[in-house]
C-alpha positions in Angstrom: 110.6 100.5 116.5 113.0 98.4 114.4 112.1 94.9 114.1 115.5 94.2 115.6 114.8 95.8 118.5 112.8 93.0 119.7 115.4 90.5 120.5 116.2 89.4 123.8 119.6 88.1 125.3 120.0 84.5 124.5 121.5 81.8 127.4 124.3 79.7 126.2 123.4 76.4 125.5 125.6 73.8 126.8 126.4 71.3 123.7 129.4 69.1 124.8 127.1 65.8 125.0 123.6 65.3 123.6 121.2 65.3 126.4 118.0 63.2 126.4 115.3 64.1 124.5 113.6 66.8 126.1 109.7 66.9 126.4 107.6 70.4 125.6 104.4 70.5 127.7 101.2 72.6 126.9 100.0 74.9 129.2 96.2 73.0 129.3 94.1 74.3 132.0 92.8 71.3 134.0 89.2 72.1 133.0 89.7 71.4 129.6 91.9 68.2 129.8 89.1 65.8 129.1 89.3 67.9 125.8 92.9 68.0 125.1 92.8 64.1 123.1 90.6 65.9 120.3 92.8 68.9 119.9 95.4 69.2 116.8 98.1 70.4 119.0 100.2 71.7 115.8 97.2 73.9 114.7 96.6 77.4 115.8 94.5 78.0 118.1 91.8 80.8 119.2 93.5 83.6 121.1 90.8 85.7 121.2 90.9 87.8 118.2 88.0 89.8 116.4 89.6 91.5 113.9 87.2 91.3 110.7 89.2 90.5 107.1 88.6 94.2 106.3 91.0 95.0 109.0 93.2 92.8 108.6 93.5 93.7 104.9 94.1 97.2 106.1 96.8 96.1 108.6 98.7 93.9 105.7 98.9 97.0 103.7 99.7 98.8 106.1 102.9 96.8 107.2 103.3 96.7 103.7 104.1 100.3 103.4 106.3 100.5 106.7 108.3 97.5 105.0 109.3 99.4 101.8 110.1 102.2 104.0 113.0 100.3 105.4 116.7 100.5 104.8 117.5 97.1 102.5 119.7 96.2 105.2 117.0 95.9 107.7 114.5 94.0 105.7 113.3 90.8 106.3 112.2 88.2 103.1 108.8 88.8 103.5 106.0 88.3 100.0 102.6 90.3 101.2 99.9 88.4 99.9 95.9 89.9 100.5 94.5 86.9 99.4 95.4 83.4 100.9 94.3 81.6 97.4 96.4 83.9 95.5 99.1 82.0 93.7 102.7 82.5 94.8 105.3 81.4 92.4 108.2 79.3 93.6 108.5 75.9 95.7 107.5 76.0 99.2 109.3 74.4 101.9 107.3 71.6 102.1 108.0 71.0 98.6 111.7 71.1 99.3 111.4 68.3 102.3 109.0 66.7 100.4 111.8 66.0 97.4 114.6 65.7 100.5 113.0 62.9 102.2 112.9 61.5 106.0 116.3 63.3 106.1 118.0 65.8 108.0 118.6 69.0 106.0 122.1 70.3 106.1 122.6 72.1 109.4 123.9 75.2 107.3 120.5 75.3 104.9 117.9 74.4 107.9 120.1 77.4 109.5 119.7 79.6 106.8 116.2 79.1 105.9 115.2 79.5 109.9 117.1 82.6 109.9 115.1 84.2 107.5 111.6 83.0 108.4 112.3 83.8 112.3 113.6 87.6 110.9 109.9 87.8 109.4 108.4 87.0 112.8 110.5 89.0 114.6 109.3 91.7 112.2 105.7 91.2 113.0 106.2 90.8 116.7 108.1 93.8 117.2 105.0 95.8 116.0 102.8 93.5 118.1 101.4 91.6 115.2 100.9 87.9 114.5 101.4 86.0 111.5 98.3 83.4 112.7 99.2 81.0 109.7 102.9 79.9 109.7 103.2 76.7 108.0 105.4 74.4 105.7 103.2 76.0 102.9 103.8 79.6 104.1 108.1 79.6 103.2 108.8 79.7 99.2 112.8 78.5 98.8 114.6 78.9 96.2 117.4 76.7 94.6 119.8 78.5 96.6 118.2 78.0 99.6 117.0 81.5 100.1 113.3 81.7 101.8 110.8 84.2 102.1 107.7 84.4 104.3 104.9 84.7 103.1 102.5 87.3 104.7 98.6 87.1 104.1 95.6 87.9 106.0 95.8 85.3 109.1 97.9 88.5 110.9 96.3 90.4 113.7 97.4 92.9 116.1 98.5 91.5 119.7 96.7 94.4 121.6 93.2 93.0 119.6 93.8 90.0 121.2 92.6 89.1 125.1 95.7 86.3 125.2 98.4 88.1 123.4 101.1 86.7 125.1 99.7 83.3 124.0 99.2 84.2 120.9 103.1 85.3 119.9 103.9 81.9 121.6 102.1 80.1 119.1 104.2 81.9 116.1 107.1 80.5 118.0 106.0 77.3 118.2 105.0 77.0 114.8 108.5 78.1 113.4 109.7 75.6 116.2 107.6 73.0 113.7 109.9 74.0 110.8 113.0 73.6 112.2 112.0 70.5 114.0 111.2 68.5 110.4 114.3 70.1 108.7 116.9 69.0 111.0 115.4 65.8 111.8 113.6 64.5 108.7 110.5 63.9 110.7 107.4 65.8 111.5 107.3 66.3 115.4 104.3 64.4 117.3 103.3 64.9 120.6 101.1 62.6 123.2 97.8 63.8 124.5 99.4 65.6 127.0 101.3 68.3 124.7 104.5 66.6 125.2 107.0 65.8 122.1 107.9 62.4 121.9 109.7 60.3 119.9 112.8 61.8 118.4 115.3 61.6 115.5 116.9 58.2 114.4 119.9 57.5 115.9 121.5 56.6 112.5 121.5 60.5 111.0 123.3 63.0 112.2 121.3 65.7 113.5 122.6 68.8 115.0 122.6 68.7 118.5 122.3 72.5 119.1 119.7 73.0 116.6 117.6 69.9 117.9 117.9 71.7 121.6 116.6 75.1 120.1 113.5 73.2 118.6 113.1 71.7 121.5 112.9 75.3 123.0 110.6 76.4 121.2 107.6 73.9 120.9 106.1 74.8 123.9 102.7 76.8 124.3 103.5 77.9 127.8 103.6 81.4 129.0 105.4 80.7 132.5 109.1 81.2 130.6 107.7 81.8 127.0 110.2 81.5 124.2 110.8 84.9 122.3 111.5 85.1 118.7 114.2 87.6 119.4 116.0 84.5 121.4 115.5 82.3 118.0 116.7 84.8 115.4 120.0 85.7 118.0 120.3 81.9 119.4 124.2 80.8 119.4 123.3 78.1 117.4 122.2 80.8 114.6 125.3 82.5 115.1 127.7 80.0 114.9 126.3 78.8 111.7 126.3 82.3 110.2 130.1 82.6 111.1 131.3 79.5 110.1 131.7 79.0 106.3 128.7 75.8 105.2 129.9 73.0 103.8 126.9 71.9 101.5 126.4 67.8 101.5 123.2 67.2 100.1 121.3 63.8 99.1 119.8 63.3 96.2 115.6 63.3 95.7 114.3 60.8 97.8 111.6 59.0 95.7 109.1 57.3 97.8 108.1 53.7 96.9 
């Protein structure tokens, strides 16, 4: 199945006015509520995966071979790395955002990076594979803001997981963390119950539709799970792709 077959129809989003910051609440069982305050909610959780390193390495090679046989127009931008400690040339998204400082990226730049990352994750999810380790150092960005997503041995098949649906939701959640920081200039923060708190500065121009999309992704609930297809083919990304970009860049930020 082509990775492009994985998308769902996106529901239209009303952007006529800025809505109050919505909260995204985790699906935390009551029995674990006492431990919820101790967990780092931005970290991946154990979703029942039991694959050995050798199995993950074999899966990585299988995906790489399948990727090489795709037509160029169907290929997401990926970098396959067998060992997590292997060096990858280029600046990471973390490097870019640190230089940029506590300011939102220009909307079309954020959209361009998200489009690439969501396509990469959709390539995996359409094959019932989870990334399992996506963060700001998993994305390489060049001087023209072209992004490539690193795929390494954190991947595993969802059918080997006892909680396969939650595993995919975890990936989407981490894509949401990337987007939230890109469009607000701030790291997403959550309270002890898993609700998104704070919000963008009222003094900075923030993409309303981009923010709503990030909020949509920042949940781990499987009751109405956000899918990577709905992210990749969201109204916001489609609009940014259709309209020509106007780049307004801040100078590199130097902390005091």
